[in-house]
C-alpha positions in Angstrom: 85.4 93.6 106.8 87.3 96.9 106.4 90.5 95.6 107.9 90.3 92.4 105.9 89.9 94.4 102.7 92.9 96.6 103.5 95.0 93.6 104.5 94.1 91.7 101.3 94.9 94.8 99.2 98.3 95.1 100.9 99.1 91.4 100.2 97.9 91.6 96.6 99.9 94.7 96.0 103.1 93.3 97.5 103.0 89.7 96.1 101.2 90.0 92.8 100.8 92.2 89.7 97.0 92.3 90.0 96.9 95.9 90.9 98.2 96.9 87.5 95.5 94.7 85.9 92.8 96.3 88.0 94.1 99.8 87.4 93.0 99.9 83.8 92.1 103.6 83.2 91.3 103.2 79.5 87.5 103.1 79.9 87.5 106.2 82.0 90.0 108.0 79.6 87.6 107.2 76.7 84.8 108.7 78.7 86.9 111.8 79.4 87.7 112.1 75.6 84.0 111.9 74.7 83.0 114.5 77.3 85.8 116.9 76.3 84.8 116.6 72.7 81.0 116.6 73.2 78.2 118.9 74.4 79.0 118.4 78.1 82.2 120.4 77.7 80.3 123.4 76.3 78.0 123.3 79.3 80.8 124.0 81.8 83.1 122.2 84.1 80.4 121.2 86.7 78.6 119.0 84.2 81.9 117.4 83.1 82.8 116.6 86.7 79.3 115.1 87.2 79.9 112.6 84.4 83.6 112.0 85.2 83.4 111.7 89.0 79.9 111.9 90.5 78.1 109.5 88.2 80.6 106.6 88.6 80.5 107.2 92.3 76.7 107.1 92.4 76.7 103.9 90.3 79.1 102.3 92.7 77.0 103.3 95.7 73.9 101.9 94.2 75.6 98.6 93.4 76.9 98.4 97.0 73.4 99.0 98.4 72.1 96.2 96.2 74.8 93.8 97.4 74.7 94.7 101.1 71.6 92.6 102.1 72.9 89.5 100.4 74.9 86.9 102.3 75.3 89.3 105.3 77.2 91.7 103.1 80.0 89.3 102.2 79.1 89.4 98.5 80.3 93.1 98.5 83.8 92.1 99.7 85.2 91.5 96.2 83.8 94.8 95.0 85.3 96.6 98.0 88.7 95.0 97.2 88.6 95.8 93.5 87.6 99.4 94.2 90.4 99.9 96.8 93.0 98.4 94.5 91.8 100.6 91.6 91.9 103.7 93.9 95.5 103.2 95.0 98.2 105.2 93.3 99.6 104.5 89.9 103.1 103.3 89.2 105.9 102.0 91.4 107.8 104.8 93.2 110.7 102.5 94.3 111.2 101.2 90.7 110.9 104.6 89.1 113.4 106.1 91.6 116.0 103.4 90.8 117.8 105.2 87.9 117.9 108.5 89.8 119.4 106.8 92.8 122.1 105.2 90.7 123.0 108.5 89.0 123.0 110.3 92.3 125.1 107.7 94.1 127.7 108.1 91.3 127.8 111.8 91.8 126.7 112.4 88.2 124.5 115.5 88.7 123.8 115.9 84.9 122.6 112.3 84.6 120.5 112.6 87.7 118.9 115.8 86.4 118.1 114.1 83.0 116.7 111.0 84.7 114.6 113.1 87.1 113.1 115.0 84.2 112.5 111.9 82.1 111.1 109.6 84.8 109.8 111.9 87.5 108.9 115.1 85.6 111.1 117.1 88.0 113.7 119.8 87.4 115.7 122.2 89.5 118.4 124.8 89.3 120.9 123.0 91.5 121.6 119.5 92.8 120.3 120.1 96.4 117.1 121.6 95.0 116.6 118.6 92.7 117.0 116.2 95.6 114.5 118.1 97.7 112.1 118.0 94.8 112.5 114.2 94.6 111.9 113.9 98.4 108.8 116.1 98.1 107.5 113.9 95.3 108.2 110.7 97.3 106.2 112.0 100.2 103.4 113.3 98.0 103.0 110.1 96.0 102.9 108.1 99.1 100.1 110.3 100.5 97.9 110.5 97.4 98.7 106.9 96.3 98.1 105.2 99.7 97.5 107.1 102.9 94.7 109.4 101.6 93.0 106.5 99.8 93.1 104.3 102.9 92.0 107.1 105.1 88.8 107.8 103.1 88.1 104.1 102.6 88.2 103.4 106.3 86.2 106.5 107.1 83.5 106.5 104.4 84.0 103.3 102.4 84.9 102.6 98.7 82.7 105.4 97.4 85.0 108.0 98.9 88.1 106.2 97.9 86.9 106.0 94.3 85.9 109.7 94.3 89.4 110.6 95.4 91.1 108.6 92.7 88.8 109.9 89.9 89.5 113.5 91.0 93.2 112.8 90.8 92.8 111.3 87.3 90.8 114.3 86.2 93.6 116.6 87.5 96.2 114.6 85.6 94.4 114.0 82.3 91.8 116.7 81.7 92.6 119.3 79.0 90.2 121.9 80.3 91.8 124.3 82.8 88.3 125.0 84.3 87.7 121.3 84.9 91.1 120.8 86.4 90.6 123.9 88.6 87.3 122.5 90.0 88.7 119.0 90.5 91.7 120.6 92.3 89.4 122.4 94.7 87.6 119.2 95.5 90.9 117.2 95.8 92.3 119.9 98.1 89.3 119.4 100.4 89.8 115.6 100.3 93.5 116.0 101.2 93.1 118.5 104.0 92.3 116.1 106.8 94.3 113.0 105.9 97.5 115.0 105.2 97.3 116.4 108.7 96.7 113.0 110.2 99.7 111.7 108.2 101.8 114.6 109.4 100.9 113.8 113.0 101.8 110.2 112.3 105.2 111.3 111.2 105.6 112.9 114.7 104.7 109.7 116.4 107.1 107.5 114.4 109.8 110.1 113.9 111.1 113.2 115.6 108.0 114.2 117.6 109.2 117.6 118.7 110.5 118.8 115.3 107.5 117.4 113.4 105.0 119.1 115.7 106.9 122.4 115.6 106.8 122.2 111.8 103.1 121.5 111.5 101.9 123.8 114.2 101.7 127.0 112.1 99.8 125.3 109.3 97.6 122.9 111.3 94.3 124.7 110.6 95.4 126.7 107.6 93.0 125.9 104.8 95.1 127.3 101.9 98.3 125.3 102.5 98.6 122.6 99.7 99.0 119.0 101.0 102.2 118.5 99.0 103.8 121.7 100.6 102.9 120.6 104.1 104.4 117.1 103.6 107.6 118.6 102.1 107.9 120.7 105.3 107.1 118.1 107.9 108.5 114.9 106.4 112.2 115.8 106.3 112.3 117.2 109.9 110.4 114.2 111.2 112.9 111.9 109.5 115.8 113.9 111.1 117.4 114.6 107.8 120.6 116.7 107.9 121.9 119.1 105.3 124.2 116.7 103.5 123.2 116.0 99.9 126.1 114.8 97.9 126.4 111.2 96.6 125.8 108.6 99.3 124.4 111.2 101.8 121.6 112.0 99.4 120.7 108.3 99.1 120.7 108.1 102.9 118.1 111.0 102.9 115.8 109.1 100.5 116.2 105.9 102.5 115.4 107.7 105.8 112.2 109.2 104.3 111.2 105.7 102.9 111.7 104.2 106.4 109.6 107.0 107.9 106.8 106.2 105.5 107.0 102.4 106.3 106.8 103.2 110.0 103.8 105.4 109.3 102.1 102.6 107.4 102.6 100.2 110.3 101.1 102.8 112.7 98.1 103.2 110.4 97.6 99.4 110.2 97.7 99.1 114.0 95.3 102.1 114.4 92.8 100.6 111.9 92.9 97.3 113.6 92.3 98.8 117.0 89.6 101.0 115.7 87.8 98.1 114.1 88.3 96.0 117.2 86.8 98.5 119.6 84.2 100.1 117.3 
């Protein structure tokens, strides 16, 4: 059922707008507002994280256990699908990058900087630095929006996928620095293994020698952030040169996007083989 759910989620994501409907964060955001304004906030970040992340995950686990014995487990398939769709990343990277790509292709550095700050929340001191920041964000959003979610769903099921997304929402929306710090520690632990599997995948579908040389020093280093490792490995695996201006910059983004597509195909094949021979 795992591969079927992943396949259905892919089809729904590509062919419909259902993902945006499923990804309604308003109930969770209202819960966050109540917790930050209530007694839970005064009892520390751990209690807040319990209500924001652990409690929804426990409720999901209990519901899955209740559905599992019914109809040979097939009644749980819609729930698996809904949770996986909800756990995928927010927004559309390709659409949000459109205005930046147009400005960069025209060679209008000022417009590109304004668009990057407005749409992507990025800024840099020079044009090459801005493009590198956009590349790093493209890699990071693909990881946290797709690869990490799929990794944990296949490995541990929808409970782990939901926990990963709720930690990400807490990092993004929580006002308390202590709550964000604890959520960041847990999210770092969640990212540690899948980001290394993804980096290894880049070596298999890109420049194997360069990618493995780039990841070797940080392979077992716990403190390296996932986004930093991706920004280091992705460009060398995609064989990006040092050209940044105008069309050359667009070629860099397209090369990274193609690398990510090849990595997705590799993961689909690996999941299918794993399910087949499990």
